[in-house]
All heavy atoms as an XYZ file, in Angstrom:
713
protein
N    -104.245    -23.494    201.922
C    -102.947    -23.470    202.554
C    -102.417    -24.899    202.609
O    -103.109    -25.814    203.044
C    -103.097    -22.881    203.954
C    -101.862    -22.992    204.783
S    -100.716    -21.720    204.364
C    -100.022    -21.408    205.931
N    -101.212    -25.085    202.129
C    -100.524    -26.364    202.206
C     -99.294    -26.170    203.085
O     -98.606    -25.161    202.973
C    -100.064    -26.822    200.816
C    -101.147    -27.009    199.761
C    -100.506    -27.272    198.404
C    -102.064    -28.153    200.147
N     -99.026    -27.128    203.956
C     -97.863    -27.049    204.843
C     -96.927    -28.213    204.583
O     -97.376    -29.344    204.400
C     -98.297    -27.109    206.311
O     -99.028    -25.979    206.652
N     -95.633    -27.923    204.584
C     -94.629    -28.981    204.486
C     -94.568    -29.688    205.835
O     -94.535    -29.044    206.878
C     -93.265    -28.397    204.125
N     -94.571    -31.009    205.800
C     -94.482    -31.806    207.024
C     -93.546    -32.983    206.814
O     -93.317    -33.419    205.682
C     -95.863    -32.334    207.480
C     -96.816    -31.227    207.824
C     -96.478    -33.257    206.446
N     -93.008    -33.476    207.904
C     -92.274    -34.745    207.897
C     -93.236    -35.778    208.468
O     -93.861    -35.543    209.500
C     -91.010    -34.665    208.757
C     -90.250    -35.991    208.801
C     -88.886    -35.900    209.505
N     -88.792    -34.959    210.588
C     -89.131    -35.214    211.856
N     -89.618    -36.383    212.194
N     -88.988    -34.277    212.785
N     -93.378    -36.907    207.790
C     -94.292    -37.956    208.227
C     -93.472    -39.184    208.604
O     -92.652    -39.653    207.819
C     -95.304    -38.327    207.111
C     -96.217    -39.445    207.573
C     -96.099    -37.111    206.677
N     -93.717    -39.672    209.806
C     -93.109    -40.921    210.253
C     -94.250    -41.871    210.580
O     -95.236    -41.469    211.199
C     -92.243    -40.680    211.489
C     -91.070    -39.757    211.215
C     -90.304    -39.449    212.479
O     -89.390    -40.219    212.794
O     -90.657    -38.451    213.137
N     -94.115    -43.109    210.180
C     -95.186    -44.064    210.453
C     -94.611    -45.425    210.780
O     -93.512    -45.785    210.364
C     -96.143    -44.151    209.275
C     -95.504    -44.657    208.017
C     -96.495    -44.651    206.882
N     -95.790    -45.049    205.672
C     -96.314    -45.723    204.699
N     -97.563    -46.089    204.751
N     -95.612    -46.036    203.639
N     -95.379    -46.159    211.560
C     -95.077    -47.566    211.781
C     -96.333    -48.326    211.369
O     -97.159    -47.798    210.634
C     -94.627    -47.836    213.220
C     -95.686    -47.471    214.259
O     -96.888    -47.425    213.919
O     -95.310    -47.232    215.421
N     -96.503    -49.509    211.855
C     -97.630    -50.325    211.397
C     -98.981    -49.794    211.857
O     -99.987    -50.020    211.205
C     -97.457    -51.771    211.877
C     -96.235    -52.411    211.300
N     -96.132    -52.770    209.986
C     -95.038    -52.705    211.855
C     -94.928    -53.271    209.751
N     -94.248    -53.245    210.876
N     -99.019    -49.056    212.969
C    -100.310    -48.631    213.507
C    -100.453    -47.129    213.702
O    -101.555    -46.653    213.935
C    -100.551    -49.321    214.850
C    -100.659    -50.809    214.713
C    -100.830    -51.551    215.999
N    -101.034    -50.720    217.182
C    -101.098    -51.195    218.404
N    -100.955    -52.485    218.610
N    -101.286    -50.399    219.426
N     -99.357    -46.371    213.615
C     -99.431    -44.953    213.935
C     -98.729    -44.100    212.880
O     -97.764    -44.539    212.275
C     -98.762    -44.673    215.288
C     -99.385    -45.408    216.418
N     -98.906    -46.616    216.863
C    -100.454    -45.107    217.178
C     -99.654    -47.030    217.867
N    -100.599    -46.138    218.071
N     -99.224    -42.896    212.741
C     -98.593    -41.881    211.908
C     -98.245    -40.712    212.811
O     -99.043    -40.318    213.660
C     -99.556    -41.371    210.843
C     -99.879    -42.337    209.760
C    -100.451    -43.565    209.895
C     -99.665    -42.159    208.373
N    -100.614    -44.141    208.670
C    -100.136    -43.297    207.712
C     -99.130    -41.123    207.614
C    -100.086    -43.445    206.343
C     -99.079    -41.277    206.246
C     -99.546    -42.425    205.617
N     -97.070    -40.129    212.628
C     -96.694    -38.921    213.362
C     -96.215    -37.895    212.346
O     -95.402    -38.194    211.478
C     -95.578    -39.211    214.360
C     -95.149    -37.994    215.132
C     -94.083    -38.311    216.161
O     -93.897    -39.451    216.557
N     -93.381    -37.297    216.590
N     -96.738    -36.681    212.448
C     -96.323    -35.621    211.533
C     -95.636    -34.514    212.324
O     -95.968    -34.256    213.471
C     -97.517    -35.029    210.766
O     -98.445    -34.487    211.693
C     -98.193    -36.084    209.905
N     -94.662    -33.895    211.677
C     -93.967    -32.743    212.247
C     -94.103    -31.592    211.264
O     -93.725    -31.735    210.103
C     -92.477    -33.059    212.483
O     -92.373    -34.187    213.357
C     -91.745    -31.876    213.082
N     -94.647    -30.488    211.723
C     -94.801    -29.300    210.894
C     -93.419    -28.712    210.641
O     -92.669    -28.442    211.578
C     -95.695    -28.293    211.609
C     -96.031    -27.072    210.783
O     -95.433    -26.883    209.702
O     -96.893    -26.299    211.221
N     -93.054    -28.520    209.379
C     -91.739    -27.995    209.023
C     -91.747    -26.478    208.829
O     -90.779    -25.898    208.345
C     -91.204    -28.713    207.779
C     -91.029    -30.225    207.966
C     -90.531    -30.873    206.679
C     -90.112    -30.542    209.125
N     -92.841    -25.843    209.223
C     -92.926    -24.383    209.345
C     -92.753    -23.613    208.046
O     -92.335    -22.457    208.057
C     -91.923    -23.877    210.396
C     -92.073    -24.496    211.774
C     -90.945    -24.045    212.679
C     -93.427    -24.167    212.371
N     -93.076    -24.243    206.933
C     -93.027    -23.566    205.644
C     -94.202    -24.083    204.837
O     -94.543    -25.270    204.931
C     -91.708    -23.873    204.939
C     -91.328    -23.007    203.744
C     -91.171    -21.546    204.153
C     -90.019    -23.494    203.127
N     -94.843    -23.222    204.078
C     -96.007    -23.673    203.340
C     -96.274    -22.853    202.099
O     -95.488    -21.985    201.718
N     -97.410    -23.178    201.483
C     -97.871    -22.476    200.291
C     -99.311    -22.046    200.502
O    -100.128    -22.818    200.989
C     -97.825    -23.396    199.067
C     -96.469    -23.784    198.524
C     -96.624    -24.837    197.429
C     -95.755    -22.560    197.977
N     -99.590    -20.813    200.121
C    -100.972    -20.362    200.036
C    -101.374    -20.535    198.577
O    -100.632    -20.140    197.675
C    -101.090    -18.904    200.458
N    -102.530    -21.144    198.360
C    -102.993    -21.416    196.999
C    -104.396    -20.841    196.850
O    -105.380    -21.566    196.847
C    -102.974    -22.932    196.696
C    -103.236    -23.188    195.223
C    -101.663    -23.577    197.128
N    -104.483    -19.507    196.745
C    -105.805    -18.902    196.572
C    -106.350    -19.231    195.185
O    -105.587    -19.333    194.230
C    -105.543    -17.403    196.738
C    -104.089    -17.220    196.506
C    -103.419    -18.530    196.787
N    -107.635    -19.420    195.098
C    -108.240    -19.776    193.822
C    -108.017    -18.730    192.746
O    -108.165    -17.541    192.987
N    -107.597    -19.187    191.577
C    -107.474    -18.317    190.423
C    -106.222    -17.456    190.362
O    -106.063    -16.675    189.436
N    -105.348    -17.552    191.357
C    -104.114    -16.765    191.333
C    -102.917    -17.664    191.609
O    -103.052    -18.825    191.966
C    -104.138    -15.630    192.377
O    -104.205    -16.204    193.688
C    -105.320    -14.701    192.179
N    -101.749    -17.103    191.467
C    -100.509    -17.841    191.651
C    -100.299    -18.216    193.115
O    -100.525    -17.401    194.003
C     -99.323    -16.976    191.167
O     -99.555    -16.621    189.812
C     -98.016    -17.719    191.274
N     -99.839    -19.431    193.349
C     -99.495    -19.869    194.703
C     -98.286    -19.078    195.184
O     -97.469    -18.610    194.389
C     -99.177    -21.360    194.695
N     -98.200    -18.903    196.509
C     -97.054    -18.183    197.062
C     -96.565    -18.862    198.328
O     -97.345    -19.490    199.045
C     -97.398    -16.726    197.329
C     -98.501    -16.519    198.312
C     -98.867    -15.034    198.432
N    -100.058    -14.839    199.210
C    -100.141    -14.916    200.535
N     -99.067    -15.173    201.240
N    -101.276    -14.724    201.158
N     -95.286    -18.724    198.596
C     -94.669    -19.301    199.791
C     -95.078    -18.468    200.998
O     -95.056    -17.237    200.952
C     -93.137    -19.365    199.641
C     -92.772    -20.320    198.504
C     -92.480    -19.789    200.956
C     -91.300    -20.356    198.162
N     -95.464    -19.143    202.074
C     -95.882    -18.474    203.305
C     -95.161    -19.070    204.506
O     -94.572    -20.143    204.417
C     -97.417    -18.565    203.509
C     -98.158    -17.796    202.419
C     -97.886    -20.003    203.550
N     -95.219    -18.359    205.607
C     -94.624    -18.734    206.887
C     -93.097    -18.752    206.839
O     -92.443    -19.387    207.652
C     -95.162    -20.091    207.367
C     -96.658    -20.079    207.599
C     -97.211    -21.395    208.090
N     -96.611    -21.747    209.373
C     -96.519    -22.995    209.807
N     -96.979    -23.979    209.090
N     -95.969    -23.246    210.975
N     -92.522    -18.024    205.887
C     -91.062    -18.029    205.751
C     -90.375    -17.396    206.957
O     -89.260    -17.790    207.302
C     -90.642    -17.326    204.457
O     -91.154    -16.023    204.405
N     -91.041    -16.448    207.632
C     -90.436    -15.835    208.823
C     -90.317    -16.855    209.947
O     -89.282    -16.928    210.630
C     -91.253    -14.620    209.297
C     -91.306    -13.484    208.309
C     -92.410    -13.659    207.259
O     -93.260    -14.583    207.394
O     -92.407    -12.897    206.287
N     -91.379    -17.651    210.164
C     -91.335    -18.702    211.193
C     -90.257    -19.728    210.863
O     -89.515    -20.168    211.734
C     -92.685    -19.423    211.293
C     -93.811    -18.532    211.770
O     -93.529    -17.501    212.419
O     -94.978    -18.867    211.488
N     -90.192    -20.085    209.593
C     -89.205    -21.062    209.132
C     -87.788    -20.539    209.369
O     -86.947    -21.237    209.944
C     -89.438    -21.354    207.644
C     -88.419    -22.261    207.023
C     -88.450    -23.626    207.244
C     -87.425    -21.743    206.199
C     -87.516    -24.464    206.668
C     -86.492    -22.564    205.614
C     -86.532    -23.930    205.850
N     -87.533    -19.297    208.954
C     -86.200    -18.708    209.110
C     -85.805    -18.620    210.581
O     -84.659    -18.910    210.947
C     -86.143    -17.331    208.454
N     -86.739    -18.238    211.439
C     -86.445    -18.145    212.874
C     -86.142    -19.524    213.463
O     -85.223    -19.664    214.286
C     -87.616    -17.499    213.605
N     -86.874    -20.541    213.032
C     -86.637    -21.895    213.541
C     -85.286    -22.431    213.073
O     -84.590    -23.123    213.820
C     -87.763    -22.833    213.099
N     -84.891    -22.121    211.849
C     -83.581    -22.542    211.342
C     -82.480    -21.799    212.088
O     -81.519    -22.404    212.572
C     -83.472    -22.314    209.813
C     -82.052    -22.544    209.331
C     -84.438    -23.232    209.067
N     -82.623    -20.477    212.237
C     -81.607    -19.675    212.925
C     -81.466    -20.081    214.386
O     -80.352    -20.102    214.924
C     -81.953    -18.189    212.824
N     -82.581    -20.420    215.022
C     -82.552    -20.820    216.427
C     -82.257    -22.288    216.640
O     -82.306    -22.770    217.766
N     -81.998    -22.997    215.551
C     -81.698    -24.436    215.588
C     -82.817    -25.267    216.211
O     -82.586    -26.312    216.805
C     -80.368    -24.696    216.279
C     -79.220    -24.039    215.554
C     -77.909    -24.271    216.234
N     -76.893    -23.454    215.584
C     -75.771    -23.936    215.115
N     -75.491    -25.205    215.229
N     -74.912    -23.129    214.540
N     -84.044    -24.750    216.077
C     -85.219    -25.491    216.506
C     -85.575    -26.532    215.456
O     -86.041    -27.625    215.767
C     -86.407    -24.528    216.750
C     -87.688    -25.275    217.041
C     -86.066    -23.547    217.857
N     -85.333    -26.191    214.216
C     -85.587    -27.084    213.086
C     -84.266    -27.680    212.648
O     -83.296    -26.952    212.404
C     -86.222    -26.275    211.944
C     -86.929    -27.026    210.838
C     -88.074    -27.866    211.380
C     -87.463    -26.039    209.810
N     -84.204    -29.000    212.586
C     -82.969    -29.681    212.195
C     -82.622    -29.364    210.743
O     -83.516    -29.141    209.914
C     -83.124    -31.195    212.356
C     -83.422    -31.625    213.778
C     -83.511    -33.111    213.933
N     -84.476    -33.692    212.989
C     -84.931    -34.931    213.078
N     -84.534    -35.721    214.038
N     -85.786    -35.401    212.201
N     -81.320    -29.349    210.407
C     -80.917    -29.032    209.029
C     -81.579    -29.946    207.996
O     -82.008    -29.476    206.937
C     -79.405    -29.209    209.041
C     -79.012    -28.940    210.456
C     -80.152    -29.482    211.287
N     -81.680    -31.224    208.289
C     -82.329    -32.149    207.349
C     -83.799    -31.826    207.137
O     -84.315    -31.924    206.025
N     -84.476    -31.428    208.220
C     -85.882    -31.039    208.104
C     -86.025    -29.741    207.319
O     -86.956    -29.580    206.532
C     -86.517    -30.892    209.485
C     -86.799    -32.232    210.152
O     -86.849    -33.258    209.447
O     -86.982    -32.234    211.382
N     -85.110    -28.806    207.533
C     -85.143    -27.545    206.785
C     -84.953    -27.816    205.293
O     -85.674    -27.256    204.460
C     -84.073    -26.593    207.304
N     -84.005    -28.667    204.954
C     -83.789    -29.023    203.548
C     -85.031    -29.682    202.955
O     -85.429    -29.378    201.833
C     -82.589    -29.959    203.406
C     -81.267    -29.278    203.649
O     -81.210    -28.030    203.630
O     -80.268    -30.002    203.872
N     -85.630    -30.602    203.720
C     -86.833    -31.278    203.231
C     -87.960    -30.277    203.001
O     -88.670    -30.353    201.999
C     -87.287    -32.351    204.215
C     -88.542    -33.081    203.751
C     -89.046    -34.102    204.750
O     -88.411    -34.372    205.771
N     -90.190    -34.690    204.457
N     -88.132    -29.329    203.910
C     -89.189    -28.328    203.760
C     -88.980    -27.513    202.488
O     -89.917    -27.303    201.710
C     -89.223    -27.409    204.980
N     -87.767    -27.044    202.274
C     -87.472    -26.249    201.075
C     -87.693    -27.055    199.800
O     -88.308    -26.563    198.838
C     -86.048    -25.714    201.127
C     -85.814    -24.581    202.123
C     -84.318    -24.335    202.308
C     -86.524    -23.321    201.670
N     -87.199    -28.293    199.771
C     -87.388    -29.135    198.576
C     -88.866    -29.392    198.320
O     -89.342    -29.315    197.181
C     -86.640    -30.451    198.729
C     -85.139    -30.347    198.535
C     -84.465    -31.714    198.407
N     -84.862    -32.647    199.453
C     -84.255    -32.772    200.631
N     -83.228    -32.011    200.925
N     -84.672    -33.655    201.516
N     -89.605    -29.705    199.383
C     -91.030    -30.019    199.243
C     -91.815    -28.820    198.727
O     -92.615    -28.940    197.792
C     -91.609    -30.487    200.596
O     -90.910    -31.667    201.011
C     -93.098    -30.769    200.497
N     -91.592    -27.660    199.324
C     -92.340    -26.466    198.925
C     -91.997    -26.061    197.496
O     -92.886    -25.753    196.696
C     -92.106    -25.317    199.930
C     -92.580    -23.992    199.375
C     -92.814    -25.630    201.239
N     -90.734    -26.105    197.131
C     -90.361    -25.711    195.766
C     -90.858    -26.721    194.730
O     -91.321    -26.333    193.658
C     -88.852    -25.493    195.662
C     -88.434    -24.202    196.275
N     -87.821    -24.134    197.499
C     -88.586    -22.931    195.856
C     -87.597    -22.868    197.802
N     -88.056    -22.117    196.828
N     -90.801    -28.017    195.059
C     -91.331    -29.033    194.133
C     -92.835    -28.850    193.961
O     -93.363    -28.889    192.842
C     -91.019    -30.440    194.639
C     -91.536    -31.531    193.681
C     -91.368    -32.938    194.227
N     -92.256    -33.126    195.349
C     -91.883    -33.436    196.587
N     -90.620    -33.606    196.894
N     -92.773    -33.586    197.542
N     -93.533    -28.617    195.061
C     -94.978    -28.438    194.998
C     -95.344    -27.184    194.225
O     -96.286    -27.184    193.425
C     -95.577    -28.400    196.418
O     -95.203    -29.611    197.099
C     -97.086    -28.290    196.383
N     -94.598    -26.105    194.428
C     -94.842    -24.873    193.677
C     -94.668    -25.115    192.178
O     -95.486    -24.663    191.365
C     -93.900    -23.777    194.166
C     -94.137    -22.371    193.637
C     -95.546    -21.889    193.935
C     -93.108    -21.421    194.234
N     -93.647    -25.860    191.808
C     -93.438    -26.182    190.388
C     -94.584    -27.045    189.850
O     -95.101    -26.796    188.758
C     -92.107    -26.896    190.191
C     -91.836    -27.225    188.739
C     -90.489    -27.904    188.522
O     -89.727    -28.086    189.477
O     -90.221    -28.256    187.366
N     -94.987    -28.051    190.624
C     -96.090    -28.910    190.186
C     -97.379    -28.098    190.032
O     -98.135    -28.307    189.080
C     -96.304    -30.053    191.180
C     -95.192    -31.080    191.169
C     -95.345    -32.127    192.256
O     -96.291    -32.047    193.077
O     -94.491    -33.040    192.305
N     -97.641    -27.199    190.977
C     -98.834    -26.353    190.873
C     -98.789    -25.463    189.641
O     -99.807    -25.237    188.988
C     -99.004    -25.511    192.138
C     -99.613    -26.230    193.332
C     -99.371    -25.442    194.605
C    -101.096    -26.470    193.101
N     -97.602    -24.958    189.321
C     -97.498    -24.103    188.124
C     -97.786    -24.918    186.865
O     -98.314    -24.376    185.898
C     -96.131    -23.431    188.053
O     -95.121    -24.357    187.748
N     -97.478    -26.211    186.895
C     -97.747    -27.069    185.734
C     -99.241    -27.282    185.496
O     -99.637    -27.659    184.395
C     -97.051    -28.417    185.880
C     -95.555    -28.311    185.765
O     -95.022    -27.386    185.150
N     -94.841    -29.239    186.370
N    -100.061    -27.060    186.533
C    -101.521    -27.199    186.380
C    -102.197    -25.838    186.567
O    -103.339    -25.756    187.015
C    -102.100    -28.264    187.348
C    -101.621    -29.649    186.986
C    -101.804    -27.921    188.796
N    -101.459    -24.770    186.206
C    -101.983    -23.402    186.264
C    -102.500    -23.010    187.658
O    -103.507    -22.318    187.786
C    -103.062    -23.193    185.207
C    -102.511    -23.358    183.819
O    -101.450    -22.836    183.514
N    -103.210    -24.105    182.985
N    -101.819    -23.500    188.678
C    -102.123    -23.182    190.083
C    -103.535    -23.594    190.489
O    -104.150    -22.983    191.357
C    -101.857    -21.707    190.374
C    -100.432    -21.341    190.113
N     -99.444    -21.508    191.038
C     -99.820    -20.862    189.012
C     -98.288    -21.134    190.534
N     -98.488    -20.747    189.289
N    -104.017    -24.656    189.861
C    -105.342    -25.192    190.171
C    -105.166    -26.293    191.213
O    -104.718    -27.393    190.898
C    -105.997    -25.734    188.903
C    -107.397    -26.226    189.162
O    -107.649    -26.998    190.065
N    -108.325    -25.769    188.326
N    -105.524    -25.982    192.467
C    -105.313    -26.914    193.563
C    -106.082    -28.218    193.367
O    -105.555    -29.304    193.629
C    -105.692    -26.269    194.897
C    -105.419    -27.096    196.155
C    -103.954    -27.491    196.251
C    -105.862    -26.343    197.388
N    -107.316    -28.140    192.880
C    -108.104    -29.345    192.654
C    -107.425    -30.254    191.639
O    -107.332    -31.476    191.842
C    -109.532    -28.989    192.200
O    -110.133    -28.163    193.203
C    -110.373    -30.235    191.978
N    -106.893    -29.696    190.558
C    -106.182    -30.493    189.555
C    -104.929    -31.128    190.149
O    -104.621    -32.287    189.888
C    -105.791    -29.636    188.355
O    -106.920    -29.190    187.675
N    -104.205    -30.352    190.955
C    -102.978    -30.871    191.574
C    -103.303    -32.013    192.531
O    -102.632    -33.048    192.515
C    -102.242    -29.747    192.303
C    -100.980    -30.184    192.965
C     -99.778    -30.381    192.369
C    -100.799    -30.496    194.346
N     -98.847    -30.795    193.303
C     -99.460    -30.866    194.520
C    -101.647    -30.485    195.447
C     -98.939    -31.232    195.758
C    -101.132    -30.845    196.673
C     -99.796    -31.217    196.827
N    -104.348    -31.848    193.345
C    -104.748    -32.906    194.273
C    -105.178    -34.161    193.512
O    -104.800    -35.276    193.875
C    -105.874    -32.419    195.187
C    -105.478    -31.390    196.241
C    -106.727    -30.784    196.880
C    -104.561    -31.989    197.287
N    -105.953    -33.976    192.444
C    -106.401    -35.108    191.632
C    -105.211    -35.836    191.020
O    -105.172    -37.066    190.991
C    -107.368    -34.632    190.535
O    -108.483    -33.992    191.158
C    -107.853    -35.782    189.669
N    -104.222    -35.082    190.553
C    -103.009    -35.668    189.980
C    -102.299    -36.553    191.000
O    -101.687    -37.555    190.659
C    -102.109    -34.538    189.487
C    -100.832    -34.951    188.855
C    -100.665    -35.868    187.847
C     -99.525    -34.468    189.147
N     -99.345    -35.968    187.508
C     -98.619    -35.117    188.295
C     -99.052    -33.524    190.046
C     -97.254    -34.872    188.322
C     -97.689    -33.276    190.071
C     -96.815    -33.950    189.222
N    -102.438    -36.212    192.282
C    -101.831    -37.004    193.357
C    -102.788    -38.062    193.910
O    -102.496    -38.684    194.933
C    -101.352    -36.083    194.478
C    -100.071    -35.386    194.141
N     -98.841    -35.982    194.264
C     -99.832    -34.155    193.643
C     -97.900    -35.147    193.884
N     -98.475    -34.020    193.481
N    -103.935    -38.234    193.263
C    -104.887    -39.260    193.688
C    -105.709    -38.868    194.902
O    -106.232    -39.706    195.610
N    -105.835    -37.560    195.161
C    -106.611    -37.063    196.290
C    -107.839    -36.367    195.706
O    -107.730    -35.437    194.924
C    -105.792    -36.069    197.137
C    -104.515    -36.752    197.638
C    -106.644    -35.524    198.282
C    -103.504    -35.792    198.241
N    -109.000    -36.851    196.097
C    -110.244    -36.341    195.540
C    -111.069    -35.663    196.617
O    -111.217    -36.197    197.711
C    -111.048    -37.476    194.891
C    -110.237    -38.185    193.828
C    -109.515    -39.325    194.126
C    -110.164    -37.662    192.536
C    -108.747    -39.955    193.153
C    -109.409    -38.289    191.556
C    -108.699    -39.430    191.868
O    -107.953    -40.041    190.912
N    -111.579    -34.512    196.287
C    -112.432    -33.755    197.197
C    -113.868    -34.169    196.920
O    -114.361    -34.011    195.806
C    -112.232    -32.258    196.944
C    -112.948    -31.407    197.969
O    -113.242    -31.913    199.056
O    -113.191    -30.228    197.660
N    -114.539    -34.709    197.927
C    -115.932    -35.112    197.728
C    -116.855    -33.996    198.176
O    -116.551    -33.230    199.071
C    -116.223    -36.392    198.519
O    -116.042    -36.160    199.905
N    -117.988    -33.912    197.515
C    -118.972    -32.924    197.907
C    -120.333    -33.584    197.924
O    -120.674    -34.295    196.969
C    -118.987    -31.741    196.928
C    -119.826    -30.630    197.442
C    -121.076    -30.302    197.042
C    -119.489    -29.723    198.481
N    -121.552    -29.244    197.767
C    -120.585    -28.866    198.653
C    -118.375    -29.563    199.300
C    -120.591    -27.869    199.610
C    -118.390    -28.557    200.238
C    -119.485    -27.720    200.377
N    -121.124    -33.457    198.936
C    -120.823    -32.682    200.131
C    -119.820    -33.408    201.017
O    -119.708    -34.637    200.950
C    -122.186    -32.553    200.825
C    -122.943    -33.752    200.392
C    -122.457    -34.077    198.984
N    -119.083    -32.651    201.846
C    -118.107    -33.283    202.746
C    -118.797    -34.264    203.685
O    -119.925    -34.046    204.102
C    -117.518    -32.113    203.531
C    -117.909    -30.884    202.786
C    -119.127    -31.216    201.972
N    -118.099    -35.313    203.998
C    -118.673    -36.335    204.892
C    -118.558    -35.939    206.339
O    -117.725    -35.292    206.781
C    -117.961    -37.660    204.668
C    -118.043    -38.184    203.239
C    -117.192    -39.434    203.098
C    -119.477    -38.494    202.882
């Protein structure tokens, strides 16, 4: 499961805001958009700012396209972004 987030940082701290939209990436099958009901309710109720809603949609659709370029292989997509899964976990 991947979630769209807004990240704000300064020199010493990171703050993330869940944008209530994500992707499920089950192994060996096509990724799919998830949590769309929560996202839609937050947009309709004006809990999620319009800019954050736009960012969530852009992020999820860009990520879905990138995943399709690597045949929905999450490990390949993470590696392409310089994120490596170590085994055994630390």
